[in-house]
Steps between C-alpha positions, in 0.01 A plus 500: 500500500151372430402824319769436239373143450149616421619749239702245298334328210458162667201280547315473828616138535863609466446771760342252742783249448762769559328619817487142628872459433572825689292387800668158497843664494402729791384197701823318417713794618287590805699290755826661388349851518360429845834365622681812378241728664517316834881499500504871417260577784691279745826680427346823624364366828788298643645613833848522348376727221304717742810538719712587196251776412496627864128432533574301815789539743563130557377157402325332793566131545184294523591339833542839670224685313234469770726654763628764258155618402372483860768742614465714186127542565550574869766757414284670237205519737718638780676743267173623346346548845794718608493697174127559548577645845772719347266639234232553764749699707595703193245478215734702277752214485494279192522122518860517379597755767330292768702199383823698511414632846428149630825373350683782680331408829612140460859609432504741796356247739721369777351151470764231446332380182456847347791462258332222304136576586425684176632224275366195687123450542509298823746740661288798398190348661694434819642852493154653452350297783780583744541866400151629571632776730754611238229505232254689724765761584580552132130518408452773760795690352348472152166627632667793677687599183178481299314721749788751505493512121123555499525781758782665307291481180206662678716789623651538155156512337363761744778736614254701715453210744 
């Protein structure tokens, strides 16, 4: 390191020459260092690597990416809207429990596409749009259970009532 250089018994001119040689060597090696760094970074961000590490569920082909992400966004918006209604009906439910409840509703549905609706974005959106009565019925059931639980808790907390 440079601290060691300054403590050796060398002249200032020798120190300056040595520092210039070090800088020249760094400049000479810089393209190789940059290439290694870029390659290292690229290896971590490739779709194949991300799939291998289970960061993503599938690699999306470029030619179908617009359609894929369109339906993924529509599904997420639809799903989040339903989950928001579930947690409004029962504020005690966690996000995870609301997700599990919605997944159960999809499976129990008598819609022809219900079997694959949870795993396919487009089918889920279609299921959600055509199953509004089924969803509303289940939301009412969730609300009723929440109210029953609240009333039971009130009676439990004040036995004189």
